[in-house]
C-alpha positions as a Markdown table, in Angstrom:
| # | Residue | x | y | z |
|---|---|---|---|---|
| 1 | Unk | 7.8 | -14.2 | 23.5 |
| 2 | Unk | 6.1 | -16.8 | 20.5 |
| 3 | Unk | 5.8 | -15.5 | 17.6 |
| 4 | Unk | 2.2 | -16.5 | 15.9 |
| 5 | Unk | 3.9 | -19.1 | 13.3 |
| 6 | Unk | 6.4 | -20.6 | 15.3 |
| 7 | Unk | 5.9 | -24.3 | 14.3 |
| 8 | Unk | 4.8 | -24.1 | 10.8 |
| 9 | Unk | 7.6 | -24.6 | 7.7 |
| 10 | Unk | 7.6 | -22.9 | 4.7 |
| 11 | Unk | 9.3 | -23.9 | 1.6 |
| 12 | Unk | 10.5 | -21.4 | -0.6 |
| 13 | Unk | 10.9 | -22.4 | -3.8 |
| 14 | Unk | 11.2 | -19.0 | -6.0 |
| 15 | Unk | 13.7 | -16.8 | -7.0 |
| 16 | Unk | 14.3 | -12.9 | -6.9 |
| 17 | Unk | 11.6 | -11.6 | -4.9 |
| 18 | Unk | 7.6 | -11.9 | -5.2 |
| 19 | Unk | 7.4 | -16.0 | -3.6 |
| 20 | Unk | 10.7 | -15.0 | -1.7 |
| 21 | Unk | 8.8 | -12.0 | -0.5 |
| 22 | Unk | 5.8 | -13.7 | 0.5 |
| 23 | Unk | 7.9 | -16.7 | 2.6 |
| 24 | Unk | 10.1 | -14.2 | 3.9 |
| 25 | Unk | 6.7 | -12.3 | 5.6 |
| 26 | Unk | 5.3 | -15.2 | 7.1 |
| 27 | Unk | 9.4 | -16.4 | 8.4 |
| 28 | Unk | 8.7 | -12.8 | 10.1 |
| 29 | Unk | 6.0 | -13.6 | 11.8 |
| 30 | Unk | 7.8 | -17.0 | 13.0 |
| 31 | Unk | 7.3 | -19.5 | 10.5 |
| 32 | Unk | 10.4 | -21.5 | 9.5 |
| 33 | Unk | 12.0 | -20.9 | 5.5 |
| 34 | Unk | 13.9 | -23.5 | 3.8 |
| 35 | Unk | 15.0 | -21.9 | 0.8 |
| 36 | Unk | 15.1 | -24.3 | -1.8 |
| 37 | Unk | 18.1 | -23.7 | -4.4 |
| 38 | Unk | 19.6 | -24.9 | -7.6 |
| 39 | Unk | 23.2 | -26.1 | -6.6 |
| 40 | Unk | 25.2 | -24.2 | -9.1 |
| 41 | Unk | 24.6 | -20.9 | -8.8 |
| 42 | Unk | 21.3 | -20.7 | -6.5 |
| 43 | Unk | 19.4 | -17.5 | -6.4 |
| 44 | Unk | 19.7 | -15.1 | -9.5 |
| 45 | Unk | 19.6 | -12.5 | -6.7 |
| 46 | Unk | 23.0 | -13.3 | -5.4 |
| 47 | Unk | 23.9 | -11.9 | -8.4 |
| 48 | Unk | 22.3 | -8.6 | -8.6 |
| 49 | Unk | 23.6 | -5.1 | -7.2 |
| 50 | Unk | 24.7 | -3.6 | -5.6 |
| 51 | Unk | 27.5 | -5.0 | -4.3 |
| 52 | Unk | 30.1 | -4.9 | -1.5 |
| 53 | Unk | 33.5 | -6.6 | -2.0 |
| 54 | Unk | 34.5 | -9.1 | 0.2 |
| 55 | Unk | 37.5 | -11.6 | 0.2 |
| 56 | Unk | 35.7 | -13.5 | -1.7 |
| 57 | Unk | 34.3 | -12.0 | -4.1 |
| 58 | Unk | 31.4 | -9.4 | -4.7 |
| 59 | Unk | 28.5 | -9.6 | -2.0 |
| 60 | Unk | 25.1 | -8.7 | -3.4 |
| 61 | Unk | 23.0 | -6.2 | -0.4 |
| 62 | Unk | 20.1 | -7.2 | -2.3 |
| 63 | Unk | 20.5 | -10.8 | -1.1 |
| 64 | Unk | 21.6 | -9.6 | 2.1 |
| 65 | Unk | 18.1 | -7.6 | 2.6 |
| 66 | Unk | 15.7 | -9.8 | 0.7 |
| 67 | Unk | 17.6 | -13.7 | 1.4 |
| 68 | Unk | 17.2 | -12.8 | 5.2 |
| 69 | Unk | 15.4 | -15.1 | 8.0 |
| 70 | Unk | 15.4 | -18.7 | 5.8 |
| 71 | Unk | 18.0 | -21.2 | 5.9 |
| 72 | Unk | 19.4 | -22.6 | 2.3 |
| 73 | Unk | 19.3 | -26.1 | 0.9 |
| 74 | Unk | 20.8 | -26.9 | -2.5 |
| 75 | Unk | 18.3 | -29.6 | -4.8 |
| 76 | Unk | 18.2 | -30.3 | -8.7 |
| 77 | Unk | 14.8 | -29.6 | -9.4 |
| 78 | Unk | 15.4 | -31.3 | -12.8 |
| 79 | Unk | 17.0 | -34.4 | -11.5 |
| 80 | Unk | 14.3 | -36.9 | -10.3 |
| 81 | Unk | 15.8 | -37.6 | -7.1 |
| 82 | Unk | 16.1 | -34.4 | -6.4 |
| 83 | Unk | 12.5 | -34.2 | -7.3 |
| 84 | Unk | 11.6 | -36.7 | -4.8 |
| 85 | Unk | 12.9 | -35.4 | -2.3 |
| 86 | Unk | 11.2 | -32.0 | -2.5 |
| 87 | Unk | 8.5 | -34.0 | -2.4 |
| 88 | Unk | 9.4 | -35.6 | 1.0 |
| 89 | Unk | 10.3 | -32.0 | 2.0 |
| 90 | Unk | 6.8 | -31.0 | 1.0 |
| 91 | Unk | 5.3 | -33.6 | 3.0 |
| 92 | Unk | 7.1 | -32.3 | 6.0 |
| 93 | Unk | 6.1 | -28.5 | 5.2 |
| 94 | Unk | 2.8 | -25.9 | 5.2 |
| 95 | Unk | 3.6 | -23.9 | 2.9 |
| 96 | Unk | 5.0 | -23.9 | -0.7 |
| 97 | Unk | 5.8 | -20.5 | -2.4 |
| 98 | Unk | 7.1 | -20.6 | -5.9 |
| 99 | Unk | 7.0 | -17.6 | -9.1 |
| 100 | Unk | 8.4 | -19.9 | -12.1 |
| 101 | Unk | 6.3 | -19.6 | -15.1 |
| 102 | Unk | 3.3 | -21.6 | -15.4 |
| 103 | Unk | 4.3 | -25.2 | -16.2 |
| 104 | Unk | 7.5 | -25.8 | -14.8 |
| 105 | Unk | 6.3 | -27.7 | -11.5 |
| 106 | Unk | 4.8 | -30.2 | -13.4 |
| 107 | Unk | 7.7 | -30.4 | -15.5 |
| 108 | Unk | 9.7 | -31.1 | -12.7 |
| 109 | Unk | 7.0 | -33.0 | -11.5 |
| 110 | Unk | 6.5 | -31.5 | -8.3 |
| 111 | Unk | 3.0 | -29.4 | -9.0 |
| 112 | Unk | -0.1 | -29.8 | -6.1 |
| 113 | Unk | -1.4 | -33.0 | -7.9 |
| 114 | Unk | 1.7 | -34.1 | -6.8 |
| 115 | Unk | 1.9 | -33.1 | -3.5 |
| 116 | Unk | 0.8 | -33.7 | 0.0 |
| 117 | Unk | -2.9 | -32.2 | -0.1 |
| 118 | Unk | -2.9 | -29.9 | 3.2 |
| 119 | Unk | 0.3 | -27.8 | 1.6 |
| 120 | Unk | -0.7 | -24.8 | 0.6 |
| 121 | Unk | 0.8 | -24.0 | -2.5 |
| 122 | Unk | 1.0 | -20.2 | -3.7 |
| 123 | Unk | 2.0 | -19.7 | -6.9 |
| 124 | Unk | 3.4 | -16.4 | -8.4 |
| 125 | Unk | 3.7 | -15.6 | -12.0 |
| 126 | Unk | 3.0 | -12.4 | -14.3 |
| 127 | Unk | 0.1 | -13.7 | -16.0 |
| 128 | Unk | -1.4 | -16.1 | -13.4 |
| 129 | Unk | -2.0 | -19.8 | -14.1 |
| 130 | Unk | -4.1 | -19.7 | -17.0 |
| 131 | Unk | -5.6 | -17.7 | -19.8 |
| 132 | Unk | -4.4 | -16.7 | -23.4 |
| 133 | Unk | -1.5 | -14.5 | -21.9 |
| 134 | Unk | -0.6 | -17.1 | -19.3 |
| 135 | Unk | 2.8 | -18.3 | -20.9 |
| 136 | Unk | 4.1 | -15.2 | -21.6 |
| 137 | Unk | 7.2 | -13.9 | -19.9 |
| 138 | Unk | 7.5 | -11.1 | -17.9 |
| 139 | Unk | 9.0 | -9.5 | -15.1 |
| 140 | Unk | 8.0 | -7.1 | -12.5 |
| 141 | Unk | 7.7 | -4.2 | -14.9 |
| 142 | Unk | 5.7 | -5.7 | -17.5 |
| 143 | Unk | 2.8 | -6.4 | -14.1 |
| 144 | Unk | 3.1 | -2.8 | -13.8 |
| 145 | Unk | 2.2 | -1.9 | -17.2 |
| 146 | Unk | -0.4 | -4.7 | -17.7 |
| 147 | Unk | -2.0 | -4.1 | -14.7 |
| 148 | Unk | -2.6 | -0.4 | -15.2 |
| 149 | Unk | -0.4 | 1.1 | -12.4 |
| 150 | Unk | 2.1 | 2.5 | -15.1 |
| 151 | Unk | -0.4 | 4.2 | -17.3 |
| 152 | Unk | -1.4 | 6.3 | -13.8 |
| 153 | Unk | 2.5 | 7.3 | -12.9 |
| 154 | Unk | 4.2 | 10.6 | -13.9 |
| 155 | Unk | 3.4 | 13.7 | -15.5 |
| 156 | Unk | 0.5 | 14.0 | -17.8 |
| 157 | Unk | 2.1 | 15.2 | -20.2 |
| 158 | Unk | 5.2 | 13.1 | -20.6 |
| 159 | Unk | 5.5 | 9.6 | -20.8 |
| 160 | Unk | 4.9 | 6.9 | -17.7 |
| 161 | Unk | 7.2 | 6.0 | -15.0 |
| 162 | Unk | 8.5 | 3.3 | -13.8 |
| 163 | Unk | 7.7 | 3.3 | -9.7 |
| 164 | Unk | 11.0 | 3.7 | -7.6 |
| 165 | Unk | 10.7 | 0.2 | -6.9 |
| 166 | Unk | 9.8 | -3.4 | -8.1 |
| 167 | Unk | 5.8 | -2.5 | -6.6 |
| 168 | Unk | 4.2 | -5.3 | -8.2 |
| 169 | Unk | 6.7 | -8.3 | -6.7 |
| 170 | Unk | 6.7 | -7.0 | -3.9 |
| 171 | Unk | 2.7 | -6.4 | -3.6 |
| 172 | Unk | 2.1 | -9.9 | -4.6 |
| 173 | Unk | 4.3 | -11.3 | -2.4 |
| 174 | Unk | 2.0 | -9.0 | 0.4 |
| 175 | Unk | -1.3 | -10.1 | -1.0 |
| 176 | Unk | 0.1 | -13.9 | -1.1 |
| 177 | Unk | 0.9 | -14.3 | 2.3 |
| 178 | Unk | -2.0 | -13.5 | 3.3 |
| 179 | Unk | -4.6 | -15.3 | 1.5 |
| 180 | Unk | -1.7 | -18.3 | 2.8 |
| 181 | Unk | -2.4 | -17.6 | 6.6 |
| 182 | Unk | -6.4 | -17.3 | 4.8 |
| 183 | Unk | -5.9 | -21.1 | 4.0 |
| 184 | Unk | -4.1 | -22.3 | 6.6 |
| 185 | Unk | -6.6 | -20.9 | 9.4 |
| 186 | Unk | -9.2 | -23.2 | 7.1 |
| 187 | Unk | -7.0 | -26.1 | 7.4 |
| 188 | Unk | -6.1 | -25.8 | 11.2 |
| 189 | Unk | -8.1 | -23.9 | 13.2 |
| 190 | Unk | -11.6 | -25.2 | 11.1 |
| 191 | Unk | -10.3 | -28.8 | 11.1 |
| 192 | Unk | -10.6 | -29.3 | 7.1 |
| 193 | Unk | -7.0 | -30.9 | 6.9 |
| 194 | Unk | -6.6 | -29.7 | 3.8 |
| 195 | Unk | -4.8 | -27.2 | 1.6 |
| 196 | Unk | -5.0 | -25.2 | -1.9 |
| 197 | Unk | -3.4 | -23.5 | -4.2 |
| 198 | Unk | -3.3 | -19.5 | -4.3 |
| 199 | Unk | -2.9 | -18.2 | -7.9 |
| 200 | Unk | -1.3 | -15.2 | -7.6 |
| 201 | Unk | 0.1 | -12.8 | -10.5 |
| 202 | Unk | 2.3 | -9.8 | -11.1 |
| 203 | Unk | -0.5 | -7.7 | -12.7 |
| 204 | Unk | -3.5 | -8.5 | -10.8 |
| 205 | Unk | -1.5 | -7.1 | -7.5 |
| 206 | Unk | -1.3 | -3.6 | -9.8 |
| 207 | Unk | -5.2 | -3.8 | -11.1 |
| 208 | Unk | -6.6 | -4.0 | -7.4 |
| 209 | Unk | -4.8 | -1.2 | -6.2 |
| 210 | Unk | -6.4 | 1.6 | -8.9 |
| 211 | Unk | -9.1 | 2.6 | -6.7 |
| 212 | Unk | -12.0 | 4.3 | -8.9 |
| 213 | Unk | -10.1 | 3.5 | -12.4 |
| 214 | Unk | -12.2 | 0.6 | -13.5 |
| 215 | Unk | -15.7 | 1.7 | -12.0 |
| 216 | Unk | -15.5 | 5.4 | -13.5 |
| 217 | Unk | -14.8 | 3.9 | -16.9 |
| 218 | Unk | -17.7 | 1.3 | -16.6 |
| 219 | Unk | -20.4 | 4.4 | -15.2 |
| 220 | Unk | -18.8 | 7.6 | -16.8 |
| 221 | Unk | -16.4 | 6.3 | -19.3 |
| 222 | Unk | -13.4 | 8.3 | -18.0 |
| 223 | Unk | -10.0 | 6.9 | -19.0 |
| 224 | Unk | -7.7 | 7.1 | -15.8 |
| 225 | Unk | -4.8 | 9.5 | -16.9 |
| 226 | Unk | -1.6 | 10.5 | -14.9 |
| 227 | Unk | -1.3 | 13.9 | -12.8 |
| 228 | Unk | 1.8 | 13.9 | -11.4 |
| 229 | Unk | 2.4 | 14.6 | -8.0 |
| 230 | Unk | -1.2 | 17.0 | -8.0 |
| 231 | Unk | -5.1 | 15.9 | -8.1 |
| 232 | Unk | -7.2 | 17.7 | -10.6 |
| 233 | Unk | -9.7 | 18.2 | -7.8 |
| 234 | Unk | -8.0 | 18.7 | -4.7 |
| 235 | Unk | -5.5 | 21.6 | -4.1 |
| 236 | Unk | -3.3 | 22.4 | -2.7 |
| 237 | Unk | -0.9 | 19.3 | -2.8 |
| 238 | Unk | 2.3 | 18.7 | -4.2 |
| 239 | Unk | 5.9 | 18.3 | -3.2 |
| 240 | Unk | 7.0 | 21.9 | -3.3 |
| 241 | Unk | 10.9 | 23.1 | -3.6 |
| 242 | Unk | 12.6 | 23.9 | -0.5 |
| 243 | Unk | 15.2 | 26.8 | -0.5 |
| 244 | Unk | 17.4 | 23.7 | 0.4 |
| 245 | Unk | 17.3 | 21.9 | -2.0 |
| 246 | Unk | 15.0 | 19.3 | -0.6 |
| 247 | Unk | 11.3 | 18.6 | -1.7 |
| 248 | Unk | 8.6 | 18.6 | 1.1 |
| 249 | Unk | 4.8 | 16.8 | 0.1 |
| 250 | Unk | 1.9 | 19.0 | 1.9 |
| 251 | Unk | -1.4 | 18.3 | 1.6 |
| 252 | Unk | -4.1 | 21.0 | 2.7 |
| 253 | Unk | -6.5 | 20.3 | 0.2 |
| 254 | Unk | -9.1 | 19.6 | 2.7 |
| 255 | Unk | -10.9 | 22.8 | 3.8 |
| 256 | Unk | -10.0 | 22.4 | 7.4 |
| 257 | Unk | -6.2 | 21.6 | 6.6 |
| 258 | Unk | -6.1 | 24.8 | 3.8 |
| 259 | Unk | -7.4 | 26.8 | 7.1 |
| 260 | Unk | -4.1 | 25.6 | 9.0 |
| 261 | Unk | -1.5 | 26.1 | 6.0 |
| 262 | Unk | -2.8 | 29.8 | 5.4 |
| 263 | Unk | -2.3 | 30.4 | 9.2 |
| 264 | Unk | 1.3 | 28.3 | 8.7 |
| 265 | Unk | 2.4 | 30.8 | 5.3 |
| 266 | Unk | 0.1 | 33.9 | 7.6 |
| 267 | Unk | -2.0 | 34.4 | 4.7 |
| 268 | Unk | -5.5 | 35.0 | 6.0 |
| 269 | Unk | -6.2 | 36.5 | 3.2 |
| 270 | Unk | -6.8 | 33.5 | 1.1 |
| 271 | Unk | -9.6 | 32.8 | 2.9 |
| 272 | Unk | -11.4 | 35.2 | 1.8 |
| 273 | Unk | -10.5 | 35.2 | -1.6 |
| 274 | Unk | -13.3 | 34.0 | -3.7 |
| 275 | Unk | -10.7 | 31.6 | -6.0 |
| 276 | Unk | -9.3 | 30.1 | -3.1 |
| 277 | Unk | -12.1 | 30.3 | -0.1 |
| 278 | Unk | -14.1 | 26.5 | -1.1 |
| 279 | Unk | -12.1 | 23.5 | -2.2 |
| 280 | Unk | -14.1 | 24.1 | -5.7 |
| 281 | Unk | -12.7 | 27.4 | -5.7 |
| 282 | Unk | -9.8 | 26.0 | -5.9 |
| 283 | Unk | -9.5 | 23.4 | -7.8 |
| 284 | Unk | -10.9 | 25.8 | -10.8 |
| 285 | Unk | -7.9 | 27.3 | -9.8 |
| 286 | Unk | -5.8 | 24.8 | -9.2 |
| 287 | Unk | -2.1 | 26.0 | -10.8 |
| 288 | Unk | -2.4 | 29.4 | -8.9 |
| 289 | Unk | -3.3 | 28.3 | -5.1 |
| 290 | Unk | -0.2 | 25.7 | -6.0 |
| 291 | Unk | 1.9 | 28.1 | -7.2 |
| 292 | Unk | 0.8 | 30.6 | -3.7 |
| 293 | Unk | 2.2 | 27.8 | -2.2 |
| 294 | Unk | 5.5 | 27.2 | -4.3 |
| 295 | Unk | 6.4 | 30.6 | -3.6 |
| 296 | Unk | 6.1 | 30.4 | 0.1 |
| 297 | Unk | 7.9 | 27.3 | 0.1 |
| 298 | Unk | 10.9 | 28.0 | -2.1 |
| 299 | Unk | 11.7 | 31.0 | 0.8 |
| 300 | Unk | 12.2 | 28.2 | 3.2 |
| 301 | Unk | 14.2 | 25.3 | 3.7 |
| 302 | Unk | 13.0 | 22.1 | 4.3 |
| 303 | Unk | 13.3 | 21.9 | 8.2 |
| 304 | Unk | 11.5 | 25.3 | 8.4 |
| 305 | Unk | 8.6 | 24.2 | 5.7 |
| 306 | Unk | 7.7 | 21.1 | 8.6 |
| 307 | Unk | 8.2 | 23.2 | 11.3 |
| 308 | Unk | 5.7 | 26.1 | 10.4 |
| 309 | Unk | 3.2 | 23.2 | 9.3 |
| 310 | Unk | 3.9 | 20.8 | 12.3 |
| 311 | Unk | 3.0 | 24.0 | 14.4 |
| 312 | Unk | -0.5 | 24.4 | 12.3 |
| 313 | Unk | -0.9 | 20.7 | 12.0 |
| 314 | Unk | -0.7 | 20.5 | 8.9 |
| 315 | Unk | 0.1 | 17.3 | 7.0 |
| 316 | Unk | 3.1 | 17.4 | 5.8 |
| 317 | Unk | 6.5 | 15.6 | 4.9 |
| 318 | Unk | 9.9 | 15.6 | 3.2 |
| 319 | Unk | 10.7 | 13.2 | 0.5 |
| 320 | Unk | 13.6 | 11.3 | 2.8 |
| 321 | Unk | 16.2 | 9.5 | 1.0 |
| 322 | Unk | 18.2 | 6.0 | 2.8 |
| 323 | Unk | 20.2 | 8.4 | 4.5 |
| 324 | Unk | 17.2 | 10.5 | 5.6 |
| 325 | Unk | 15.5 | 7.0 | 7.3 |
| 326 | Unk | 18.6 | 5.6 | 9.0 |
| 327 | Unk | 19.3 | 9.1 | 10.5 |
| 328 | Unk | 16.1 | 10.1 | 11.7 |
| 329 | Unk | 14.6 | 10.2 | 15.7 |
| 330 | Unk | 11.0 | 9.0 | 15.1 |
| 331 | Unk | 12.2 | 5.9 | 12.4 |
| 332 | Unk | 14.9 | 5.4 | 14.9 |
| 333 | Unk | 12.6 | 5.8 | 18.3 |
| 334 | Unk | 10.1 | 2.8 | 16.4 |
| 335 | Unk | 12.7 | 0.5 | 15.8 |
| 336 | Unk | 12.1 | 0.5 | 11.6 |
| 337 | Unk | 15.7 | 0.1 | 11.3 |
| 338 | Unk | 18.1 | -2.9 | 13.0 |
| 339 | Unk | 21.1 | -4.3 | 13.0 |
| 340 | Unk | 21.3 | -7.9 | 10.8 |
| 341 | Unk | 24.5 | -10.4 | 10.9 |
| 342 | Unk | 24.9 | -11.1 | 7.7 |
| 343 | Unk | 27.5 | -13.9 | 7.7 |
| 344 | Unk | 29.0 | -12.8 | 4.5 |
| 345 | Unk | 29.4 | -8.7 | 5.4 |
| 346 | Unk | 28.8 | -9.2 | 8.9 |
| 347 | Unk | 26.9 | -6.1 | 10.7 |
| 348 | Unk | 24.8 | -4.4 | 8.5 |
| 349 | Unk | 21.9 | -2.0 | 9.1 |
| 350 | Unk | 18.3 | -2.8 | 7.0 |
| 351 | Unk | 14.5 | -2.0 | 7.5 |
| 352 | Unk | 13.0 | -4.1 | 10.0 |
| 353 | Unk | 9.9 | -6.7 | 9.8 |
| 354 | Unk | 6.8 | -5.0 | 9.1 |
| 355 | Unk | 4.3 | -4.4 | 10.7 |
| 356 | Unk | 4.8 | -5.0 | 14.4 |
| 357 | Unk | 3.0 | -7.0 | 16.9 |
| 358 | Unk | 1.6 | -4.9 | 20.0 |
| 359 | Unk | 4.1 | -5.0 | 23.0 |
| 360 | Unk | 6.6 | -6.9 | 21.0 |
| 361 | Unk | 10.2 | -5.7 | 20.0 |
| 362 | Unk | 10.8 | -5.9 | 16.1 |
| 363 | Unk | 13.2 | -9.0 | 17.2 |
| 364 | Unk | 16.4 | -9.1 | 13.8 |
| 365 | Unk | 15.9 | -11.8 | 11.4 |
| 366 | Unk | 19.0 | -13.9 | 10.7 |
| 367 | Unk | 20.9 | -13.0 | 7.7 |
| 368 | Unk | 21.1 | -14.2 | 4.3 |
| 369 | Unk | 22.5 | -17.8 | 4.3 |
| 370 | Unk | 25.2 | -19.3 | 2.2 |
| 371 | Unk | 24.5 | -20.9 | -0.9 |
| 372 | Unk | 23.4 | -24.4 | 1.0 |
| 373 | Unk | 24.5 | -23.7 | 4.6 |
| 374 | Unk | 22.0 | -25.8 | 5.6 |
| 375 | Unk | 21.7 | -28.4 | 3.4 |
| 376 | Unk | 23.2 | -31.2 | 5.2 |
| 377 | Unk | 21.2 | -30.5 | 8.7 |
| 378 | Unk | 18.0 | -30.1 | 6.8 |
| 379 | Unk | 18.2 | -33.2 | 5.2 |
| 380 | Unk | 19.5 | -34.6 | 8.5 |
| 381 | Unk | 16.9 | -33.2 | 10.9 |
| 382 | Unk | 13.4 | -33.6 | 8.9 |
| 383 | Unk | 14.0 | -36.9 | 6.1 |
| 384 | Unk | 16.5 | -38.2 | 8.8 |
| 385 | Unk | 19.4 | -38.2 | 5.7 |
| 386 | Unk | 22.6 | -40.2 | 7.2 |
| 387 | Unk | 26.0 | -38.6 | 6.3 |
| 388 | Unk | 26.9 | -41.4 | 3.7 |
| 389 | Unk | 23.5 | -40.6 | 1.9 |
| 390 | Unk | 24.2 | -36.8 | 1.8 |
| 391 | Unk | 27.7 | -37.8 | 0.8 |
| 392 | Unk | 26.2 | -39.7 | -2.4 |
| 393 | Unk | 23.8 | -36.8 | -3.2 |
| 394 | Unk | 26.7 | -34.0 | -3.2 |
| 395 | Unk | 28.5 | -37.0 | -5.5 |
| 396 | Unk | 25.9 | -37.3 | -7.7 |
| 397 | Unk | 25.4 | -33.4 | -7.7 |
| 398 | Unk | 21.6 | -33.8 | -6.8 |
| 399 | Unk | 22.7 | -31.4 | -3.6 |
C-alpha cells in the first residue's frame, strides 16, 4: 500500500534527536531518509546508553529506536570534496534536516544559500538562527528551561523537575515535520517550485504549549506556577496511590464526572455536602476532597480502582511503565508496539510509527543502520559514482 510521502528524499544531517526525529517522522510516512554521518564515530546517539552487549561491543538501544528507518552514508563535511558531494546529494533531494549550532552549515559551505532553491531546509537549534542568544550552546534541558516549561513542572513547594523525556527535542521535531509538509505542499501542489527554510528552536516548542500562561500575565499580571498533579481550580484530580503501590490518575473535576466518581466510591453523600456539591465548592476545598479520594483509592488495588471507575464511566488510567505498555491488551490490539529487525541485535520490540492512517496497518521501519552501511549504494544510485571513485573517496577519508 502506497504511503503519502513515497518518492520524496530526505537528508538527515542532524545528530542525536531533534532533526533526526523530524526526518524519521517523514520517513514513517514513506519518504526515503538518508542519514549523513561523519566517517569516524557517526551520530553521538550511537554512543548513548542503555546498551546491549554484542560480539562487536556495546550497542545503543537509544540508537536502535531513533536511528531506524533510514540509510547511513558517511561523508566528511569539513572537507571541500565532502561538501561538494553533499550539495550534489541535496540537489537530488527534497528536504534537509539539521540541528547544528547556527553558522555551522555556512562554515561548511552547505547552507541554504548554496543549495538548490527547491529544497526545504529544516534548521533546528536551541535559541533560533538569529537574535542575541542564538549562538549560545544548549541541549533539550535548556530549551525546556528557557521556554517556560521547566518552571511549571513539579510540586509548588519544591524545585522544578524536568519532564521524563527530552520533550523539546521531540516536540520541535514534530513541529518541524509539519512545517516541512506545508512548504512541500506549496511547492508541489501549488506549483511554485520553491522550497524554503524553517527556523525551528527548542525553546519555541515549549513556549508554544504554555496554554494561557502568557495571556494571563499580559492581561491579569498572573505568573503561573507549578501545581504538581493537582489543579488549583479543579478537583478532584490527582495521581492517587493504590494498595498495591501503583498510581492511578483520576480526572473527576467536571460535575458529571464527579457524580460518577461518587457512584464508584459509593459516596452519594458527597453530592449533597455543600463543600463538594459544586465545582466551586470543590475548588475551595481542594485538599479535603482529594484526601477523600486518596483514602478510598488506598484501600484498593490499581486494577480494582480502574474497574470501578470504568464501570461508572469515570476518566481513569494507571501510570504505566514499559512492562505495562509491552503487555497491555489494548496497546497490543492497536499495534502500537511492533518488532523491528535490527541489523546488530536482531528482533527488538519498539514503539510503532504514530499516528497511523485509517485502513493501513503499522509498517515496521527498517532497523537502525550500521555506520556507513549504505554509502556505496547511495553514491552509486543517486550520484552515479563508480567503484573506483568510491574507493578513492574512501582512501582519502572523505567517506
